[in-house]
C-alpha positions, -999 to +999 in steps of 0.1 A: +244+940+454+218+952+451+191+928+434+179+951+405+213+959+395+229+924+394+195+916+371+206+949+349+243+931+347+231+901+336+206+911+310+239+935+294+257+907+296+238+876+287+236+881+249+278+880+247+272+852+269+248+834+252+260+840+215+292+828+228+274+798+249+257+791+219+290+793+192+313+767+220+279+742+214+274+743+182+314+740+171+313+715+196+287+696+180+295+703+145+331+679+149+320+653+168+314+621+155+273+614+153+268+597+181+284+619+200+264+646+193+239+635+211+259+639+245+248+672+236+211+671+236+212+646+272+232+679+289+202+700+279+176+673+293+175+693+324+175+729+310+149+716+287+126+704+312+131+737+332+123+758+302+093+730+298+079+746+340+087+783+326+068+783+296+036+757+305+034+773+348+030+739+357+056+732+385+044+692+387+056+684+352+062+642+348+100+641+337+102+603+324+073+620+293+100+654+290+125+636+279+100+620+255+085+650+245+121+667+240+127+641+217+102+645+195+107+683+198+144+677+189+136+658+156+118+686+141+134+719+158+171+708+164+188+737+161+155+759+174+156+742+205+195+736+210+197+774+205+173+782+229+181+757+258+213+771+249+200+806+255+181+794+288+210+776+299+237+807+301+215+823+323+223+816+362+196+802+378+196+817+411+197+853+393+162+856+386+131+835+388+126+808+360+098+830+340+120+861+337+150+834+328+122+825+297+114+861+291+152+864+283+161+836+267+138+841+243+149+878+233+138+889+198+150+857+176+119+842+158+128+811+159+133+806+199+095+821+199+086+796+177+099+765+195+087+779+227+053+778+215+053+742+196+070+730+236+041+743+250+017+730+226+030+695+229+029+701+267-007+712+269-023+687+241+005+660+238+009+671+197+029+701+180+032+713+148+064+708+125+085+735+108+063+725+078+030+735+098+019+693+100+006+684+133+029+654+150+006+636+167+010+623+207+031+593+202+020+575+233-013+578+246+002+595+279+014+623+262-023+636+251-047+620+286-016+635+305-017+667+289-017+700+306-047+710+289-070+687+314-051+694+345-059+734+336-096+730+328-102+702+358-115+670+334-100+641+319-089+638+289-122+634+264-122+596+252-097+588+284-102+573+316-083+564+345-110+540+359-102+512+333-129+499+305-166+494+310-170+523+341-194+539+323-218+512+328-223+514+363-240+550+378-219+572+397-207+570+431 
C-alpha cells in the first residue's frame, strides 16, 4: 500500500481509535483500586520515553531520568498526560515518524499542547510549570545539570561541573 495512502488512512481513523483507546483507559482506570491505577501509568513508561524523544529532538535521553521526570509530571498533569500518551500510543509505531506521531497526537487539544510544552521544558531545564503556573524546580541535581539545553548549546550547566570540587583552582590544561 502507498505510504501516503496509509498515512491518510491512519489520520482518518486516528481520532476514532484514540478516543476509543482513551475512553477504555479511563474506564479501566476508574474502576481499579488506587494501587492498581498505578499500573496503567507504568504501562505508559515506553510511550513517555518515545514521546519525549520526539518532542525534544534528542534520541539519547536517559531512561532512568525519563521515569523520574514522568513521575514528576504525573503529579501535576495526571489526566492530561494520560490523554496525550494514550493518543500517542494509539498511533501504530511503524506508520509514520515519531515526530509525525507526536504532531498528530497533539491534535487541536489545548491540554495536550500544555502538557507537551511542560514535557519539553522539564527535559531541557529540569523544571516545569504546574497547572497553577508555579515552577516545579528540579528534584534532583541531575535534572538540572543533565538538561538537554546544556547539550544543545554545548556547555555545562552553570554552577555545575563533572570534574569535582576545587577544579577551578588549577589552570586549564
